[in-house]
C-alpha positions as semicolon CSV with decimal commas, in nm:
position;residue;x (nm);y (nm);z (nm)
1;X;-0,720;2,369;0,735
2;X;-0,595;2,019;0,683
3;X;-0,462;1,879;1,018
4;X;-0,260;1,526;0,998
5;X;-0,105;1,309;1,268
6;X;0,293;1,334;1,249
7;X;0,465;1,011;1,378
8;X;0,756;1,194;1,410
9;X;0,623;1,450;1,662
10;X;0,391;1,212;1,777
11;X;0,078;1,459;1,735
12;X;-0,160;1,613;1,500
13;X;-0,058;1,894;1,297
14;X;-0,198;2,168;1,100
15;X;-0,060;2,055;0,712
16;X;0,162;2,327;0,560
17;X;0,394;2,236;0,268
18;X;0,762;2,286;0,166
19;X;0,805;2,631;-0,020
20;X;0,927;2,448;-0,336
21;X;0,771;2,338;-0,648
22;X;0,838;1,989;-0,789
23;X;0,753;1,884;-1,115
24;X;0,693;1,494;-1,231
25;X;1,073;1,490;-1,382
26;X;1,235;1,541;-1,018
27;X;1,368;1,874;-1,083
28;X;1,282;2,150;-0,817
29;X;1,231;2,490;-0,857
30;X;1,007;2,820;-0,711
31;X;0,659;2,804;-0,748
32;X;0,503;3,006;-1,027
33;X;0,266;3,255;-0,933
34;X;-0,119;3,153;-0,908
35;X;-0,006;2,778;-0,953
36;X;-0,157;2,526;-0,737
37;X;0,099;2,451;-0,429
38;X;0,286;2,115;-0,517
39;X;0,293;1,899;-0,228
40;X;0,556;1,595;-0,266
41;X;0,459;1,254;-0,113
42;X;0,675;0,913;-0,137
43;X;0,510;0,575;-0,043
44;X;0,708;0,286;0,003
45;X;0,599;0,039;-0,270
46;X;0,553;-0,342;-0,321
47;X;0,831;-0,609;-0,330
48;X;0,734;-0,774;-0,648
49;X;0,819;-1,156;-0,605
50;X;0,486;-1,261;-0,528
51;X;0,126;-1,078;-0,529
52;X;0,056;-0,838;-0,300
53;X;-0,183;-0,910;-0,032
54;X;-0,476;-0,701;0,114
55;X;-0,253;-0,602;0,437
56;X;-0,050;-0,391;0,222
57;X;-0,311;-0,271;-0,023
58;X;-0,499;-0,125;0,271
59;X;-0,176;0,092;0,314
60;X;-0,204;0,191;-0,060
61;X;-0,561;0,267;-0,056
62;X;-0,496;0,503;0,290
63;X;-0,228;0,652;0,057
64;X;-0,430;0,701;-0,213
65;X;-0,679;0,891;0,040
66;X;-0,443;1,172;0,142
67;X;-0,347;1,213;-0,215
68;X;-0,726;1,272;-0,291
69;X;-0,790;1,492;-0,022
70;X;-0,482;1,709;-0,109
71;X;-0,634;1,731;-0,440
72;X;-0,967;1,809;-0,300
73;X;-0,819;2,094;-0,089
74;X;-0,640;2,263;-0,405
75;X;-0,283;2,116;-0,398
76;X;-0,114;1,990;-0,688
77;X;0,031;1,649;-0,575
78;X;0,390;1,463;-0,690
79;X;0,333;1,082;-0,554
80;X;0,612;0,883;-0,580
81;X;0,593;0,486;-0,534
82;X;0,895;0,271;-0,570
83;X;0,892;-0,084;-0,693
84;X;1,118;-0,325;-0,519
85;X;1,267;-0,551;-0,775
86;X;1,628;-0,632;-0,604
87;X;1,455;-0,812;-0,280
88;X;1,456;-0,756;0,088
89;X;1,732;-0,993;0,254
90;X;1,592;-1,259;0,488
91;X;1,781;-1,551;0,703
92;X;1,687;-1,924;0,666
93;X;1,846;-2,219;0,849
94;X;1,752;-2,433;0,571
95;X;2,137;-2,567;0,501
96;X;2,365;-2,741;0,732
97;X;2,725;-2,760;0,733
98;X;2,985;-3,036;0,705
99;X;2,968;-3,063;1,115
100;X;2,582;-3,068;1,104
101;X;2,546;-2,743;1,248
102;X;2,334;-2,494;1,121
103;X;2,484;-2,233;0,884
104;X;2,276;-1,946;0,844
105;X;2,225;-1,860;0,467
106;X;2,081;-1,524;0,266
107;X;1,789;-1,599;0,036
108;X;1,676;-1,313;-0,183
109;X;1,296;-1,402;-0,210
110;X;1,312;-1,265;-0,602
111;X;1,601;-1,521;-0,681
112;X;1,429;-1,785;-0,460
113;X;1,106;-1,740;-0,651
114;X;1,303;-1,722;-0,989
115;X;1,492;-2,056;-0,912
116;X;1,134;-2,215;-0,871
117;X;0,992;-2,096;-1,144
118;X;1,290;-2,180;-1,365
119;X;1,252;-1,795;-1,491
120;X;1,509;-1,493;-1,483
121;X;1,459;-1,266;-1,148
122;X;1,360;-1,004;-1,376
123;X;1,090;-1,181;-1,578
124;X;0,953;-1,268;-1,213
125;X;0,944;-0,900;-1,069
126;X;0,822;-0,795;-1,418
127;X;0,525;-1,025;-1,391
128;X;0,431;-0,959;-1,051
129;X;0,464;-0,592;-1,114
130;X;0,173;-0,613;-1,379
131;X;-0,023;-0,801;-1,155
132;X;0,017;-0,513;-0,879
133;X;-0,052;-0,225;-1,117
134;X;-0,373;-0,411;-1,240
135;X;-0,472;-0,473;-0,877
136;X;-0,422;-0,086;-0,799
137;X;-0,640;0,016;-1,115
138;X;-0,931;-0,225;-0,986
139;X;-0,916;-0,072;-0,648
140;X;-0,920;0,263;-0,799
141;X;-0,597;0,365;-0,668
142;X;-0,472;0,660;-0,886
143;X;-0,162;0,615;-1,036
144;X;0,177;0,747;-0,877
145;X;0,328;1,005;-1,092
146;X;0,613;0,773;-1,095
147;X;0,674;0,411;-0,972
148;X;1,052;0,405;-1,021
149;X;1,224;0,081;-0,972
150;X;1,496;0,001;-0,733
151;X;1,699;-0,193;-1,034
152;X;1,718;0,106;-1,230
153;X;1,836;0,326;-0,966
154;X;2,164;0,133;-0,811
155;X;2,409;0,400;-0,952
156;X;2,213;0,663;-0,723
157;X;2,220;0,420;-0,423
158;X;2,579;0,399;-0,484
159;X;2,647;0,808;-0,459
160;X;2,496;0,831;-0,151
161;X;2,659;0,561;-0,007
162;X;2,984;0,717;-0,098
163;X;2,865;1,042;0,037
164;X;2,833;0,892;0,382
165;X;3,166;0,718;0,378
166;X;3,358;1,047;0,299
167;X;3,145;1,199;0,622
168;X;3,280;0,925;0,821
169;X;2,895;0,779;0,881
170;X;2,959;0,456;0,676
171;X;3,231;0,211;0,685
172;X;3,383;-0,057;0,445
173;X;3,464;-0,399;0,582
174;X;3,653;-0,623;0,375
175;X;3,615;-0,993;0,352
176;X;3,855;-1,219;0,531
177;X;4,126;-1,304;0,317
178;X;4,004;-1,166;-0,007
179;X;4,312;-0,975;-0,050
180;X;4,119;-0,702;-0,217
181;X;4,020;-0,350;-0,146
182;X;3,751;-0,370;-0,319
183;X;3,562;-0,662;-0,186
184;X;3,326;-0,605;0,123
185;X;3,018;-0,489;0,290
186;X;2,953;-0,120;0,356
187;X;2,755;-0,056;0,694
188;X;2,608;0,279;0,833
189;X;2,768;0,398;1,163
190;X;2,443;0,426;1,378
191;X;2,648;0,600;1,691
192;X;2,790;0,865;1,436
193;X;2,439;0,958;1,377
194;X;2,300;1,132;1,669
195;X;1,942;1,205;1,573
196;X;1,895;0,822;1,534
197;X;1,588;0,708;1,665
198;X;1,379;1,014;1,678
199;X;1,100;0,844;1,460
200;X;1,066;0,537;1,654
201;X;1,166;0,587;1,968
202;X;1,466;0,386;1,955
203;X;1,749;0,613;2,027
204;X;2,081;0,569;2,135
205;X;2,038;0,639;2,475
206;X;1,815;0,324;2,504
207;X;2,064;0,129;2,303
208;X;1,952;-0,214;2,507
209;X;1,548;-0,127;2,378
210;X;1,740;-0,066;2,044
211;X;1,915;-0,403;2,024
212;X;1,610;-0,568;2,105
213;X;1,415;-0,443;1,827
214;X;1,705;-0,484;1,593
215;X;1,618;-0,832;1,398
216;X;1,881;-1,124;1,470
217;X;2,178;-1,004;1,252
218;X;2,394;-1,274;1,050
219;X;2,653;-1,020;0,981
220;X;2,931;-1,082;1,210
221;X;3,129;-0,812;1,067
222;X;3,020;-0,513;1,181
223;X;3,151;-0,263;1,462
224;X;2,828;-0,268;1,625
225;X;2,496;-0,488;1,599
226;X;2,293;-0,172;1,546
227;X;2,478;-0,077;1,267
228;X;2,257;-0,135;0,924
229;X;2,409;-0,252;0,578
230;X;2,423;0,023;0,286
231;X;2,579;-0,249;0,025
232;X;2,625;-0,598;0,050
233;X;2,948;-0,864;-0,073
234;X;2,716;-1,064;-0,339
235;X;2,782;-1,449;-0,271
236;X;2,964;-1,667;-0,569
237;X;2,607;-1,758;-0,759
238;X;2,409;-1,495;-0,663
239;X;2,204;-1,360;-0,984
240;X;2,135;-1,031;-0,891
241;X;2,435;-0,810;-0,863
242;X;2,628;-0,513;-0,944
243;X;2,940;-0,367;-1,000
244;X;3,053;-0,090;-0,748
245;X;3,361;0,087;-0,553
246;X;3,338;-0,207;-0,316
247;X;3,319;-0,487;-0,569
248;X;3,013;-0,695;-0,722
249;X;2,707;-0,672;-0,472
250;X;2,379;-0,532;-0,414
251;X;2,216;-0,281;-0,190
252;X;2,081;-0,271;0,124
253;X;1,697;-0,208;0,139
254;X;1,686;0,065;0,318
255;X;1,914;0,269;0,069
256;X;1,696;0,217;-0,217
257;X;1,406;0,438;-0,092
258;X;1,622;0,691;-0,006
259;X;1,800;0,698;-0,334
260;X;1,505;0,708;-0,526
261;X;1,245;0,948;-0,298
262;X;1,588;1,231;-0,311
263;X;1,587;1,184;-0,689
264;X;1,238;1,262;-0,756
265;X;1,142;1,472;-0,473
266;X;1,469;1,655;-0,310
267;X;1,653;1,645;-0,028
268;X;1,369;1,728;0,201
269;X;0,994;1,702;0,123
270;X;0,651;1,717;0,224
271;X;0,511;1,349;0,327
272;X;0,650;1,010;0,383
273;X;0,356;0,742;0,419
274;X;0,384;0,340;0,457
275;X;0,273;0,088;0,720
276;X;0,311;0,103;1,085
277;X;0,534;-0,191;1,061
278;X;0,787;0,007;0,859
279;X;0,861;0,275;1,111
280;X;1,163;0,041;1,259
281;X;1,392;-0,027;1,125
282;X;1,329;0,098;0,760
283;X;1,212;0,448;0,803
284;X;1,459;0,524;1,110
285;X;1,722;0,404;0,895
286;X;1,600;0,602;0,601
287;X;1,631;0,922;0,786
288;X;1,960;0,845;0,949
289;X;2,124;0,784;0,565
290;X;1,923;1,057;0,389
291;X;1,973;1,341;0,654
292;X;2,382;1,215;0,700
293;X;2,425;1,232;0,313
294;X;2,254;1,563;0,263
295;X;2,238;1,711;0,588
296;X;1,898;1,856;0,573
297;X;1,554;1,706;0,711
298;X;1,456;1,427;0,508
299;X;1,069;1,424;0,502
300;X;0,865;1,700;0,703
301;X;0,569;1,444;0,762
302;X;0,559;1,086;0,816
303;X;0,238;0,898;0,809
304;X;0,159;0,541;0,897
305;X;-0,116;0,323;0,872
306;X;-0,228;0,069;1,121
307;X;-0,181;-0,325;1,077
308;X;-0,518;-0,504;0,880
309;X;-0,565;-0,864;1,096
310;X;-0,758;-1,153;0,955
311;X;-1,018;-1,245;1,189
312;X;-0,872;-1,071;1,491
313;X;-0,510;-1,258;1,414
314;X;-0,186;-1,137;1,236
315;X;-0,155;-1,227;0,864
316;X;0,041;-1,531;0,834
317;X;0,121;-1,740;0,531
318;X;0,182;-2,040;0,777
319;X;-0,170;-1,987;0,907
320;X;-0,302;-1,976;0,565
321;X;-0,508;-1,629;0,624
322;X;-0,323;-1,428;0,388
323;X;-0,586;-1,279;0,100
324;X;-0,504;-1,123;-0,251
325;X;-0,758;-0,921;-0,436
326;X;-0,758;-1,215;-0,677
327;X;-0,842;-1,445;-0,420
328;X;-1,150;-1,221;-0,300
329;X;-1,256;-1,178;-0,654
330;X;-1,297;-1,550;-0,679
331;X;-1,492;-1,558;-0,375
332;X;-1,758;-1,291;-0,554
333;X;-1,595;-0,974;-0,379
334;X;-1,532;-0,686;-0,595
335;X;-1,216;-0,510;-0,529
336;X;-1,428;-0,178;-0,446
337;X;-1,583;-0,336;-0,182
338;X;-1,258;-0,433;-0,010
339;X;-1,178;-0,012;-0,037
340;X;-1,496;0,030;0,068
341;X;-1,419;-0,184;0,396
342;X;-1,087;-0,002;0,424
343;X;-1,304;0,351;0,446
344;X;-1,479;0,260;0,750
345;X;-1,180;0,226;0,946
346;X;-0,957;0,499;1,056
347;X;-0,596;0,440;0,888
348;X;-0,428;0,459;1,195
349;X;-0,613;0,225;1,387
350;X;-0,590;-0,186;1,346
351;X;-0,866;-0,308;1,079
352;X;-0,988;-0,635;1,137
353;X;-1,091;-0,821;0,819
354;X;-1,329;-1,089;0,790
355;X;-1,561;-1,234;0,489
356;X;-1,854;-1,110;0,681
357;X;-1,761;-0,756;0,709
358;X;-1,678;-0,756;0,360
359;X;-2,026;-0,903;0,223
360;X;-2,141;-0,608;0,453
361;X;-1,926;-0,350;0,256
362;X;-2,030;-0,500;-0,072
363;X;-2,404;-0,450;0,003
364;X;-2,333;-0,104;0,135
365;X;-2,141;-0,038;-0,193
366;X;-2,455;-0,168;-0,386
367;X;-2,685;0,021;-0,254
368;X;-2,468;0,328;-0,265
369;X;-2,426;0,247;-0,643
370;X;-2,825;0,206;-0,672
371;X;-2,888;0,566;-0,535
372;X;-2,631;0,726;-0,752
373;X;-2,785;0,565;-1,034
374;X;-3,165;0,680;-0,962
375;X;-3,069;1,065;-0,977
376;X;-3,265;1,143;-1,275
377;X;-3,201;1,555;-1,282
378;X;-2,823;1,637;-1,395
379;X;-2,613;1,761;-1,113
380;X;-2,655;2,135;-1,035
381;X;-2,543;2,322;-0,719
382;X;-2,438;2,099;-0,406
383;X;-2,547;2,088;-0,053
384;X;-2,360;2,325;0,106
385;X;-2,434;2,215;0,501
386;X;-2,327;1,860;0,391
387;X;-2,033;1,977;0,183
388;X;-1,868;2,192;0,509
389;X;-1,943;1,889;0,743
390;X;-1,730;1,676;0,491
391;X;-1,466;1,899;0,450
392;X;-1,424;1,939;0,822
393;X;-1,381;1,554;0,875
394;X;-1,157;1,460;0,605
395;X;-0,926;1,737;0,721
396;X;-0,934;1,611;1,073
397;X;-0,645;1,391;1,023
398;X;-0,892;1,208;0,723
399;X;-1,168;1,111;0,921
400;X;-1,300;0,902;0,640
401;X;-1,511;0,716;0,878
402;X;-1,724;0,991;0,991
403;X;-1,721;1,163;0,625
404;X;-1,898;0,825;0,533
405;X;-2,155;0,857;0,746
406;X;-2,222;1,185;0,617
407;X;-2,253;1,081;0,253
408;X;-2,506;0,850;0,395
409;X;-2,709;1,131;0,564
410;X;-2,668;1,320;0,259
411;X;-2,854;1,046;0,077
412;X;-3,149;1,044;0,315
413;X;-3,178;1,400;0,317
414;X;-3,474;1,639;0,208
415;X;-3,260;1,806;-0,074
416;X;-3,346;1,775;-0,420
417;X;-3,167;1,513;-0,627
418;X;-3,001;1,742;-0,832
419;X;-2,810;1,894;-0,513
420;X;-2,731;1,543;-0,387
421;X;-2,605;1,433;-0,686
422;X;-2,359;1,734;-0,755
423;X;-2,230;1,688;-0,360
424;X;-2,224;1,303;-0,395
425;X;-2,007;1,311;-0,703
426;X;-1,753;1,575;-0,536
427;X;-1,778;1,398;-0,228
428;X;-1,655;1,048;-0,441
429;X;-1,334;1,231;-0,566
430;X;-1,207;1,143;-0,250
431;X;-1,386;0,833;-0,157
432;X;-1,283;0,679;-0,520
433;X;-1,536;0,440;-0,515
434;X;-1,649;0,535;-0,874
435;X;-1,999;0,643;-0,819
436;X;-2,047;0,888;-1,120
437;X;-2,046;0,567;-1,321
438;X;-2,275;0,361;-1,128
439;X;-2,549;0,363;-1,349
440;X;-2,340;0,194;-1,626
441;X;-2,221;-0,040;-1,420
442;X;-2,486;-0,210;-1,283
443;X;-2,625;-0,207;-1,641
444;X;-2,362;-0,423;-1,723
445;X;-2,389;-0,630;-1,434
446;X;-2,769;-0,729;-1,517
447;X;-2,653;-0,765;-1,891
448;X;-2,424;-1,049;-1,757
449;X;-2,465;-1,378;-1,929
450;X;-2,572;-1,638;-1,645
451;X;-2,368;-1,916;-1,666
452;X;-2,554;-2,272;-1,789
453;X;-2,485;-2,437;-1,476
454;X;-2,656;-2,140;-1,266
455;X;-2,946;-2,156;-1,514
456;X;-2,975;-2,534;-1,478
457;X;-2,963;-2,507;-1,085
458;X;-3,284;-2,231;-1,105
459;X;-3,479;-2,453;-1,315
460;X;-3,454;-2,749;-1,083
461;X;-3,557;-2,525;-0,802
462;X;-3,860;-2,380;-0,965
463;X;-4,006;-2,722;-1,031
464;X;-3,923;-2,816;-0,686
465;X;-4,135;-2,490;-0,570
466;X;-4,431;-2,591;-0,845
467;X;-4,412;-2,947;-0,657
468;X;-4,404;-2,783;-0,323
469;X;-4,106;-2,910;-0,202
470;X;-3,979;-2,597;-0,028
471;X;-3,746;-2,751;0,167
472;X;-3,559;-2,882;-0,121
473;X;-3,592;-2,582;-0,276
474;X;-3,428;-2,363;0,022
475;X;-3,118;-2,592;-0,011
476;X;-3,118;-2,559;-0,375
477;X;-3,124;-2,155;-0,326
478;X;-2,816;-2,197;-0,064
479;X;-2,659;-2,376;-0,335
480;X;-2,707;-2,134;-0,619
481;X;-2,585;-1,885;-0,353
482;X;-2,246;-2,070;-0,293
483;X;-2,167;-2,029;-0,643
484;X;-2,206;-1,628;-0,659
485;X;-2,552;-1,553;-0,706
486;X;-2,854;-1,458;-0,549
487;X;-3,216;-1,542;-0,636
488;X;-3,549;-1,379;-0,515
489;X;-3,911;-1,501;-0,593
490;X;-4,071;-1,176;-0,794
491;X;-4,448;-1,144;-0,835
492;X;-4,651;-1,384;-1,057
493;X;-4,382;-1,636;-0,998
494;X;-4,101;-1,446;-1,154
495;X;-3,741;-1,527;-1,041
496;X;-3,509;-1,261;-1,003
497;X;-3,116;-1,350;-1,033
498;X;-2,830;-1,136;-0,920
499;X;-2,475;-1,203;-0,891
500;X;-2,349;-1,161;-0,556
C-alpha cells in the first residue's frame, strides 16, 4: 500500500485514488472493468521568461518520481503540468513621481524580458518553453500527459471568475473616474470562504498572522488586504492583455492553475504537487477559488517538495548562486548526475547543493553505469528479497534515499548477474537513471573525440614525465582536470584519458 504525506491533513495517509477515470483529453467517466486505476496529478509548472533553475527542477524530479512510483504500483497516471506564459506580477520602485516620491509600478517579467530583448512576449515564452522541455528530457523526466499554456486558457479563467462573482465570493472594483461598468479589477473575497487557510494554517481566525504572511500589496482598491486578484485591469501600454466582461486585462496568478487543472482533471482530482514555497498563498488561493466555484473538494492530496539550498544559503540572483542545467553542463556535470543527487535526499527535506556533492553523485552514477554495463547474461528472474524491500521503501512516502541504498546492496550481493540485472532495471523504472542504456552510453563516451587543446596538454605532460619533472607534470594534470578531463597513468606508460 502506497503511503504519502498529505500537506492538507499534515500526516502520512494511505493513498486511495478517487473513483473515476480521467483520460488525456480531460473527459471523465466510469472505470472500465479490468483497466488500470487512473490517477490525476497536477504540477505547477514553470514561468517561462528565463531558464528554469535547479531548485525548480528538484521539484519537477520529485513529481516525476511520484508518477513513476504510481506506475510501478500498477496505476495509470494522467499528469498535467502547466506552462505560465502570462507572467507573474511583481512590484518595483524604479519609477518616481513628479514630486520625487516612489511610485510603485507593476512589472510583468515576460514583458520586461521581451522589451529588453526587443522581441514579442510570445517569442520569449516560446524560447524558454523549448529550453525547459529540453532540460526536462536531459533529466529523464517523463513528459507530462499535457502541458497546457496559460495564454490558451483565458476563457476558462474568465468562466470561473464569473461563477465566483455570481456566488458572491468575488467582487469587481471599477477604476475611479473611468465612467465605465466594464473597466476594473476583480478580487476574491477571502472572508466569504469559510475554510480559507486549511492548507497553510493561515486561517481567518488568525487574521493578524494571515496579513503578515501576505506579500505587501500595492492594490489599494480591495475591500480587505487578504483578498487576492482574479482579474486585473490592463495598464495603458501593456502588451499582453485580453478582453473580458470587466474590460481589457489579464488574469491573476492563482486562477491560471485552477482553470487548467479543472479543465483537464475535473473539479476533483487526486494529487496536486509543487514546492513548499507555493503552499501560501498560491495553493491556498487555488483551493479557495476552485472549491468556491465548484462546491466540491479540489485536490484530495497535496504533496510539497522541500527547498534546495546552495552551500547552505537560499538561492538568489543577487547572490549569484543560481544554477541552471546548462551551467552545470558547462562545468562538466551531467544532468542525470543532478537527478541522482536529488534522489539522495527525501523529497520533503531541505536539500543542500554543492558542486562537491554533485561531483560525488556523478562518480556514483558512473560506477552504477559500469556495473549495469558489465551484466553479460540477459535479465531473467529478479531478486525477490530486494524487490520486496525496494517496494516497501518507495511506498513509504517515496523514501528514495533508502531505495537507493537497497540498489547498491543488490549490486554487491551474491545473486547471479541475470537476476541482479532484472531487478536493477526494474528499480530504474522508478529512479529514471537510464541504466538499461548504460553500455551504449559508456561506449559513446569512450569514442568522444578529445579536443586538440587537451591532446596537446597530455603530450606536454608525457614529455615532462619522461624528463622526471614530476611536480610540473602534476600541475599539467590539474590543468587538464580543470578543463573537464581526467588522466590516469596505466601500465607500460599508457595514459588513459576520461572526460569528467
